[in-house]
Structures are given as structure tokens and as C-alpha cells.
ROVO-552397 format. One line per 4 residues: their letters; for each residue x negated, y, z negated of N, C-alpha, C. Coordinates in steps of 0.2 Angstrom, whole numbers. Each point is the difference from the previous one (the first is absolute). Layout:
a> X/Y/Z/X/Y/Z/X/Y/Z  ...
***
This chain:
mqvy> -434/362/-555/-1/-3/6/-3/-7/-1  3/-5/4/-2/-6/-1/-7/-1/3  -4/-5/-2/-7/-1/2/0/-2/7  4/-3/3/0/-2/7/1/6/5
ikaa> 5/4/-3/2/6/4/-6/5/0  -3/1/-6/-6/4/0/-6/-3/4  -1/-6/0/-5/-3/4/1/1/7  6/0/2/2/1/8/-2/7/2
fiss> 2/5/-5/-2/7/2/-7/1/0  -4/-3/-5/-7/1/0/-3/-4/7  3/-5/2/-3/-3/6/2/4/6  6/3/0/1/5/5/-5/6/0
lglg> -1/2/-6/-5/5/0/-7/-1/3  -2/-6/-1/-6/-3/3/0/-1/7  6/-2/3/2/-1/7/0/6/4  3/5/-3/0/7/3/-7/3/1
tmtt> -4/-1/-5/-7/3/0/-4/-4/5  0/-7/0/-3/-4/5/2/1/7  6/1/1/3/2/7/-3/6/3  -1/5/-5/-3/7/2/-8/-2/2
fags> -3/-4/-4/-7/-1/1/-1/-4/7  4/-4/1/-1/-5/6/3/3/7  5/5/-1/3/3/6/-5/4/4  0/-1/7/-3/5/4/5/4/4
hwmf> 6/0/-1/5/4/3/4/4/-5  1/6/2/3/5/-5/7/-2/-3  4/-4/4/6/-3/-3/-1/-5/-5  -5/-4/1/-1/-5/-5/-3/3/-7
awag> -5/5/1/-2/4/-6/5/3/-3  4/4/3/6/3/-3/5/-5/-3  1/-5/3/4/-5/-3/-3/-3/-7  -6/-1/0/-4/-2/-6/1/5/-6
lein> -1/7/2/1/5/-5/8/0/-3  4/-2/5/7/0/-3/2/-6/-4  -3/-5/2/1/-6/-5/-3/1/-7  -6/3/1/-4/2/-7/5/5/-4
mlav> 3/5/3/4/4/-4/6/-3/-2  3/-4/4/7/-2/-3/-2/-6/-5  -5/-3/0/-2/-5/-5/-2/3/-7  -3/6/0/-2/3/-6/6/4/-4
lplm> 5/2/4/6/3/-3/3/-4/-6  2/-6/1/3/-4/-5/-5/-1/-6  -6/0/1/-5/-1/-5/-1/6/-4  2/6/3/0/6/-4/6/1/-5
tvkf> 5/-4/2/6/1/-5/2/-7/-3  -6/-4/-2/2/-6/-3/4/1/-6  -3/5/-4/4/2/-6/4/6/1  6/-1/0/4/6/2/0/6/-5
hpra> -2/6/3/-1/6/-4/2/6/5  3/5/-2/1/6/4/-6/2/3  -6/1/-4/-6/2/3/-3/-4/5  1/-7/-1/-3/-4/5/4/0/7
seaa> 7/1/-1/4/1/6/-2/6/4  -1/5/-4/-2/7/3/-6/-1/4  -5/-3/-4/-7/-1/3/1/-4/7  4/-6/0/1/-4/6/3/4/5
tkyf> 5/4/-1/3/4/5/-5/5/3  -4/3/-4/-5/5/2/-5/-3/5  -2/-6/-2/-5/-4/3/3/-2/7  6/-2/0/3/-2/6/1/5/5
lvqa> 2/6/-2/1/6/4/-7/2/3  -5/0/-4/-7/2/3/-2/-5/5  0/-6/-2/-3/-5/5/4/0/6  7/1/0/4/0/6/-2/6/4
tasa> -1/5/-3/-3/6/4/-6/-1/4  -5/-3/-4/-6/-2/3/0/-5/5  5/-5/-1/1/-5/6/3/3/6  4/4/-1/3/4/6/-5/4/4
ailf> -5/3/-4/-5/4/3/-5/-5/4  -1/-6/-3/-5/-5/3/3/-2/7  7/-1/0/3/-2/6/0/5/5  1/6/-2/0/6/4/-7/1/4
aalv> -5/-1/-4/-7/1/3/-1/-6/5  2/-6/-2/-1/-5/5/4/1/6  6/2/0/4/2/6/-3/5/4  -2/5/-3/-4/6/3/-6/-3/4
nsfm> -4/-4/-4/-6/-3/4/2/-4/5  5/-4/-1/2/-5/6/3/4/6  3/6/-1/3/4/5/-6/3/4  -5/2/-4/-6/3/4/-5/-5/3
fgaw> -1/-6/-3/-5/-4/3/3/-7/2  6/-2/-2/3/-6/1/-3/-6/-4  -3/2/-5/-3/-5/-5/3/0/-7  1/-6/-2/2/-1/-7/-5/-4/-4
dlfn> -6/0/2/-5/-4/-4/-3/5/-6  -2/-3/-5/-3/4/-5/-6/4/2  -3/-2/5/-7/3/1/1/5/6  6/2/2/1/5/5/3/6/-2
mihp> -1/2/-7/3/6/-2/-5/6/1  -1/2/6/-6/5/1/2/7/1  6/1/1/3/7/1/0/4/-7  -2/6/0/0/4/-7/7/0/-3
lpgs> 5/1/4/7/1/-3/2/-6/-4  1/-6/4/2/-6/-4/-5/-2/-5  -6/1/1/-5/-2/-5/0/4/-6  1/6/0/1/5/-6/7/-2/-3
imil> 5/-1/3/6/-2/-3/0/-7/-3  -4/-5/3/-1/-6/-3/-4/0/-7  -5/4/0/-5/1/-6/5/3/-5  3/5/1/5/4/-5/5/-5/-3
altl> 3/-4/5/5/-5/-3/-3/-5/-4  -6/-3/1/-4/-5/-4/-2/3/-6  -2/6/0/-2/4/-7/6/1/-4  6/1/3/6/1/-4/2/-7/-3
kigi> -1/-5/3/1/-7/-3/-5/-1/-5  -6/2/0/-5/-2/-5/1/5/-6  2/6/2/0/5/-6/-6/5/0  -2/2/6/-6/4/0/2/7/1
aplh> -3/5/-4/1/7/1/-1/2/7  5/5/2/5/4/-4/7/-4/0  0/-6/2/6/-4/1/0/-5/-6  -1/3/-6/-1/-5/-6/5/2/-6
mwlp> 5/4/1/4/2/-6/4/-5/-2  2/-5/4/4/-6/-2/-3/-5/-4  -6/-1/0/-4/-5/-3/0/0/-8  -1/6/-3/0/0/-7/7/-1/-3
evlq> 5/3/3/7/-1/-2/2/-7/1  -2/-3/5/3/-7/1/-4/-5/-5  -6/1/-1/-4/-4/-5/3/1/-7  1/6/-1/3/1/-7/6/-3/-2
glnl> 4/-1/5/7/-4/-1/0/-7/0  -6/-3/2/0/-7/0/-4/-4/-6  1/-6/-1/-3/-4/-5/-7/-1/3  -5/-2/-5/-7/-1/2/-1/-5/5
daaf> 4/-5/1/-1/-5/5/1/3/7  6/3/1/1/3/6/-4/6/2  -2/4/-5/-5/5/1/-7/-2/2  -2/-6/-3/-6/-3/2/0/-2/8
ilat> 6/-3/2/0/-2/7/0/6/4  3/5/-2/1/6/4/-7/3/1  -4/0/-5/-7/3/0/-5/-4/3  1/-6/2/-5/-4/2/2/-4/7
wqkl> 4/-5/-1/2/-4/6/4/4/6  4/5/-2/4/4/5/-5/5/4  -6/1/-2/-4/4/4/-4/-4/5  0/-6/0/-4/-4/4/2/0/8
apfi> 7/-1/1/2/0/7/-1/7/3  3/5/-3/-1/7/4/-8/1/1  -4/-1/-5/-7/1/1/-3/-4/6  2/-6/0/-3/-4/6/3/2/6
mlvq> 6/3/1/2/3/6/-4/6/1  -2/4/-5/-4/6/1/-7/-2/2  -3/-5/-2/-6/-2/2/0/-2/7  5/-3/3/0/-2/7/2/5/5
lpsp> 1/6/-2/0/6/5/-6/1/3  0/0/7/-7/0/4/-4/6/-1  3/6/0/-4/6/-1/4/5/-5  -1/-2/-6/3/5/-5/-3/7/0
hpdl> 4/5/-2/-2/7/1/-5/1/-6  -6/1/1/-4/1/-6/1/6/-5  2/6/4/2/6/-4/6/-1/-5  5/-4/3/6/-1/-3/-1/-5/-6
llal> -4/-5/1/-1/-5/-5/-4/4/-6  -5/4/2/-4/3/-5/4/5/-4  5/4/3/4/5/-3/5/-4/-5  3/-6/2/4/-4/-4/-3/-3/-6
glls> -6/-2/1/-4/-3/-5/-2/5/-6  -2/6/3/-2/5/-5/6/3/-4  6/1/3/6/2/-3/2/-5/-5  0/-7/2/2/-5/-5/-5/-1/-6
imag> -6/1/1/-5/0/-6/2/6/-5  1/6/3/2/6/-4/7/-1/-3  5/-3/3/6/-1/-3/0/-5/-5  -4/-5/1/0/-6/-5/-4/3/-6
gwgg> -5/4/1/-4/2/-6/4/5/-4  3/5/3/3/6/-3/7/-3/-3  4/-4/4/6/-2/-2/0/-4/-6  -5/-4/-1/0/-5/-6/-2/3/-7
mnqt> -3/7/1/-3/2/-6/5/2/-6  6/2/2/5/1/-6/6/-5/-1  -2/-6/2/5/-6/0/-1/-3/-7  6/-2/-3/-1/-4/-6/3/-8/1
qtrk> 3/-1/6/2/-7/2/-5/-4/4  -1/-6/-2/-6/-4/3/2/-1/7  6/-1/2/2/-2/7/-1/6/4  1/6/-2/-1/6/4/-7/1/1
imay> -4/-1/-6/-7/0/1/-3/-5/5  2/-6/0/-2/-5/5/2/2/7  6/4/1/2/2/6/-5/5/3  -2/5/-4/-5/5/2/-7/-3/1
ssma> -1/-5/-4/-7/-3/1/0/-4/7  6/-3/2/0/-3/6/-1/5/6  3/6/-1/0/5/5/-8/2/1  -3/1/-5/-7/2/0/-4/-5/3
hmgw> 1/-7/-1/-4/-5/3/1/-1/7  7/1/2/1/0/7/-3/6/4  -1/5/-3/-3/6/3/-7/-2/1  -4/-3/-4/-7/-2/1/0/-5/6
imai> 5/-4/1/0/-5/5/1/4/7  5/4/0/2/4/6/-6/4/2  -4/3/-5/-5/5/2/-6/-4/4  -1/-6/-2/-6/-4/2/2/-4/6
ynfs> 6/-2/1/2/-5/5/-3/2/7  0/6/2/-2/2/7/-8/-1/1  -4/1/-6/-7/-1/1/-2/-7/-2  3/-4/-4/-2/-7/-1/7/-4/-2
ptla> 3/-3/4/6/-5/-1/-2/-5/-5  -6/-3/0/-2/-5/-4/0/2/-7  -3/6/-1/0/3/-7/7/2/-3  4/2/5/7/1/-2/4/-6/-2
lltl> -2/-6/3/3/-6/-2/-3/-3/-7  -6/2/-1/-3/-2/-6/3/4/-6  1/6/1/3/5/-5/7/-2/-1  4/-3/5/7/-2/-1/0/-6/-4
alyl> -5/-5/1/-1/-6/-4/-1/1/-7  -5/5/-2/-1/2/-6/5/3/-4  4/4/4/6/4/-3/5/-5/-2  1/-5/4/5/-5/-2/-2/-4/-6
imts> -6/-2/-1/-3/-3/-6/1/4/-6  -2/6/0/0/5/-5/7/2/-2  5/1/5/7/2/-2/3/-6/-2  -1/-6/2/3/-6/-3/-2/-1/-7
aafl> -6/1/-2/-2/-1/-7/3/5/-4  1/6/2/3/6/-4/8/-2/-1  3/-2/6/7/-1/-1/2/-7/-4  -4/-5/1/1/-6/-4/-2/1/-8
tlkv> -5/5/-1/-1/2/-7/6/4/-3  2/4/4/6/4/-3/6/-4/-1  1/-5/4/6/-5/-1/-1/-4/-6  -6/-2/-2/-1/-4/-6/0/4/-6
lnaf> -2/7/1/0/4/-6/7/3/-1  4/0/5/7/3/0/-1/7/-1  -4/3/4/-2/7/-1/3/4/6  5/4/-2/4/4/5/-2/8/0
svkg> -4/2/-6/-2/7/-1/-7/0/-3  -3/6/0/-6/0/-3/0/-1/-7  5/2/-4/1/-1/-7/1/-8/-1  3/-3/4/1/-7/-1/-7/-4/0
lara> -5/2/4/-6/-3/0/-3/0/-7  1/4/-5/-3/0/-6/2/-5/-4  6/-4/1/2/-6/-4/-4/-6/3  -3/0/5/-3/-6/3/-5/-4/-4
mfnl> -4/4/-4/-6/-3/-3/2/-4/-6  6/1/-2/3/-5/-6/2/-7/3  1/0/6/3/-7/3/-6/-3/3  -3/3/5/-5/-3/4/-7/4/0
pmlt> -4/-1/-5/-6/4/-1/-5/-1/6  -1/-6/2/-5/-2/5/2/3/7  7/-1/2/2/4/6/0/7/-1  1/3/-5/0/7/-1/-7/3/0
altp> -5/-4/-2/-7/2/1/-3/-1/7  3/-4/4/-2/-1/7/4/5/5  6/2/-2/4/4/4/-3/7/2  -4/3/-5/-3/7/2/-5/-1/6
mtll> -3/-6/0/-5/-1/5/3/0/7  6/-3/0/4/0/7/2/7/2  3/4/-5/2/6/1/-6/5/3  -6/-1/-4/-6/4/2/-2/-3/7
slgg> 1/-6/2/-2/-2/6/4/3/6  7/1/-2/4/3/5/-2/7/1  -3/3/-6/-3/7/1/-6/1/4  -4/-6/1/-6/0/4/-6/1/-4
lppl> 0/-2/-6/-6/1/-5/-5/-5/1  -6/1/1/-5/-6/0/-1/-2/-7  -2/-7/0/-2/-5/5/6/-4/1  6/2/0/6/-4/1/1/0/8
sgfa> 5/-5/2/1/-1/7/3/5/4  4/4/-4/3/6/4/-5/6/2  -6/-1/-3/-5/5/2/-3/-1/7  0/-6/2/-3/-2/7/3/3/6
pkwl> 7/-1/0/3/3/6/-1/8/1  1/3/-6/0/8/0/-8/2/2  -4/-4/-3/-7/2/2/-2/-1/7  2/-6/3/-1/-2/7/4/5/5
itne> 6/2/-2/4/4/4/-3/7/0  -2/3/-6/-3/6/0/-6/1/4  -4/-6/0/-7/0/4/2/0/7  5/-4/2/2/0/7/2/6/3
ivvn> 4/4/-4/3/6/2/-6/5/1  -4/0/-5/-6/5/1/-4/-2/6  -1/-6/1/-4/-2/6/3/2/6  7/1/0/3/2/6/1/8/0
klpl> -4/3/-4/-1/7/0/6/4/-2  3/-3/-5/6/4/-4/-1/0/-7  -6/4/-2/-2/0/-7/6/4/-4  3/5/3/5/4/-4/6/-4/-2
mati> 2/-4/5/6/-5/-2/-2/-5/-5  -6/-3/0/-3/-4/-5/0/3/-6  -2/6/-1/0/3/-6/7/2/-3  4/2/4/7/1/-2/3/-7/-3
mtlv> -1/-5/4/3/-6/-2/-3/-3/-7  -6/1/-1/-3/-2/-6/2/4/-6  1/7/1/2/4/-5/7/-1/-2  4/-1/5/8/-1/-1/1/-7/-4
tlfs> -5/-5/1/0/-6/-3/0/1/-8  -3/5/-2/-1/1/-7/7/1/-4  5/3/4/7/0/-3/3/-7/-1  -2/-4/5/3/-7/-1/-4/-3/-6
lyfy> -6/1/-1/-4/-3/-5/3/3/-7  3/6/0/2/3/-6/6/-4/-3  5/-2/5/6/-3/-3/-2/-8/-1  -5/-2/3/-2/-7/-2/-3/0/-7
lrlt> -4/6/-2/-3/0/-6/6/2/-6  5/3/2/6/1/-4/3/-7/-2  0/-5/5/3/-6/-2/-5/-4/-4  -7/1/1/-5/-4/-4/0/3/-7
nsls> 1/6/0/0/3/-7/6/-2/-4  6/-1/3/6/-2/-3/-1/-8/-2  -3/-4/4/-1/-7/-2/-5/-1/-5  -6/4/0/-6/-2/-4/0/5/-6
ltms> 2/6/0/-2/5/-5/6/3/-4  6/-3/2/6/3/-3/4/-5/-4  2/2/-6/4/-5/-3/8/1/1  4/-5/-1/7/0/2/3/6/-5
pnsn> 5/4/3/3/5/-4/5/-4/-5  1/-6/1/5/-4/-5/-4/-1/-7  2/3/-5/-4/-1/-6/1/-6/-4  5/-4/2/1/-7/-3/-2/-5/5
vgll> -7/-2/-1/-3/-5/4/4/-6/0  4/-2/-5/3/-6/0/6/-1/5  2/6/2/5/0/6/-2/0/7  -7/1/1/-3/0/6/2/-6/5
plfl> -1/-6/-3/2/-6/4/6/0/3  5/4/-2/7/0/3/0/4/6  -6/5/1/0/4/6/-5/-3/5  -3/-5/-2/-6/-3/4/3/-5/5
sksp> -4/-1/5/3/-5/6/-2/-7/-3  5/-5/2/-1/-7/0/-2/-3/6  -1/4/5/-2/-3/7/-6/-4/0  0/-6/3/-6/-4/1/-5/3/4
iapm> -6/-1/-1/-6/3/4/0/-4/7  0/3/5/0/-3/7/-6/-3/1  0/-6/3/-7/-4/2/-5/4/4  3/5/4/-5/3/4/-3/6/-3
lplv> 3/2/-6/-2/6/-3/-8/0/-2  -3/-5/-3/-7/0/-2/-4/1/7  2/-3/5/-3/0/7/-1/7/2  6/4/0/0/6/3/-3/5/-4
isgs> 0/-1/-7/-4/5/-4/-7/-1/1  -2/-6/0/-7/-2/2/-3/3/6  5/0/5/-2/3/7/0/7/0  4/3/-5/0/8/0/-6/2/-4
mmli> -4/-4/-3/-5/3/-4/-7/-3/3  -1/-5/3/-6/-3/1/-2/-2/8  4/3/4/-2/-1/7/-5/4/4  -3/5/-4/-5/4/4/-6/-4/2
plip> -3/-5/-3/-5/-4/3/1/-4/6  7/-1/1/2/-4/6/2/4/6  0/7/-1/3/4/5/-4/-1/7  -7/0/-1/-4/0/7/2/-7/3
vita> 0/-5/-4/2/-7/3/7/0/4  5/3/-4/7/1/3/0/4/6  -4/6/0/0/4/6/-3/-3/6  -5/-4/-1/-4/-4/5/5/-5/3
ampa> 4/-3/-5/4/-6/3/6/2/3  2/7/-1/7/2/3/-2/1/8  5/-2/4/-1/2/7/1/7/2  -4/3/5/1/7/2/7/0/3
ck> 3/6/-1/7/1/3/-1/4/6  -5/2/2/-1/4/6/-6/-2/4
***
């Protein structure tokens, strides 16, 4: 794909997301989602491969189904109340359909089965876009719902945390592991949104930073499997030494940045008199921590199965390090002291 054509698709991707952000009408928000989807499909098949074509087809069918459900919910709400504004989705029926459609777009359990398979069929660049940027527009639409159903959001959040933790335990492919990691983090965001939208946005921002660091690192290391990580130390020892910190931050270990949202969310849920749910969420997170530790072990404590070290450079990546990689790695490790300042600076959502 030529550079100018690729730049046009990336610009359209940004345009679709910004249209959804700025729209106050369901039709504009839906149009932004469609522009976003149609712009990312060519980026998913930049390098032709049967797996990439299959992943793009699956992604199109899932997103088209979710878009049809969004239009149906908007039409039902318009028929009941005569309103097409984003802030007038107050009836339980169209509101529930809208929440389920948006969670299908994001890939939250129990509507998550497409996400690992789609990410597995893509290259790391397209998988990175799908795990980060593509979640922004549906999430912003979800945030703008005037009266979300607390019980539904809590149930979806808990299911997503459990599916993300258990599903990633037996995976050996890094893209599938990152897909289940995405599910688990989205579950934390869904669980806390009804109680503290500001904290949900903070968690989303930290998730984007940590996931960006993980995907950019995997791209530089050219690591598509857990075994492939064992070859990294021979090529980029400094990056290999920092990557475990990023992975442990995704797992929520102190004193890394990923610990702050989990700690604040757990405290907020306990304050709202749901100690059992907070306990279950914390315990299930240990499953996610397990597969992050598997990746860390493969990076730091495992030697390559290739006995001829002289041949290892043939399998290693020649990809240049992205300029933003040091920034996102630093952010994934050292943001805890700034969390109170960031939280105070963020405007309240309600």
C-alpha cells in the first residue's frame, strides 16, 4: 500500500472517531462509527494473507451487526419519545440494546468471542489499532448515555474480567494474550463507570498507555508467541529489561502505574457497599497476572530453544524503535505519583 493511500485511511480513521466524539445526534455518532470501521478494514489487510482476510471479514460482520443494533435502538427510542439526541436514551429497552451493541463493538464479555480470533489473524500494527484506538468511539458513546443500567454494567464488567483472566491462561500467542488482557481491563472500566465516570476515564487513559507500550515492544521484538520472546535478549537487552515492568504494570502490581486504577476502583466499589464483588474482581485478576508472569519469565529467565546462537539474528526483528515507545514505557511504570494531580485535573462527568 502506498504511503499516501495509507495516510488517507489513517486520516479517515481519526475523522470517524472525532465525528463520534463531536456528534450530539445518533445519526452522526453512527456515521462516525461506520467511517471508523470502513477506514480500518484496508489497514487490516495491508499485507495480503488468508488469515488477515479472514480476520477482516469477521471484524466487518461483527461491527455491522453492532451498527444495525445501534440503529435499531435509536429508532425504537425515537418512536417512543420522538428524540434522536444522545442524551435522551432513557427507556430501559433501547438503552439495554444500545449498551449490548456498544459492548459488542468493544469486545466485552459475553460478546467477546470475535476479539481473540480477529487479533490473532492481524499483523501487530493492525492489532495495536484494534486494541486501542478502535475502543475510543464506542466507549465515548457509552459514557454519554444519560442513565446507564448499573446492574447490567456491573454484570458485564465482572463477566469480562473473568473471561479475560481465564481465557488468557492457556494461550501461547502474544496477540491472543493481549486480546484477553484488553477484555479484562475493559471489564474494570465497565464495573466502575456507574460509580465514578472520572475514574473510568482515568483507567481508560492508563490502559491505552500500557497497551501501547506492550504492542510497540512486541513489534520491535517481532514476538508473535511466548517462545519468540526468549530470543529478544540477544538483540535488544535494554528493551528486554524494561518490558517486564510494562507487563507487570498491566497486571496491576505496585508500585507501577497499573496498580493505581485497580486500587482506586476496588476502594470505590467497597465504599459503595459491594465488598463481595470487589473481592471476586481482585481474585480473578490473579489469573491475568499469571499470564503476564509467563511472558515475563519467557523474556527474562528463559534461553532461546535455538542452540546455535549465531543464527538468532536471522529470526530477530530489524524494526526501528518507535519515537513514542520510551514515553509510553515510562508512563506505564512511573505515573503513580501523578495520579492525584491527574484525577483532580480531570473534569467530573456527572
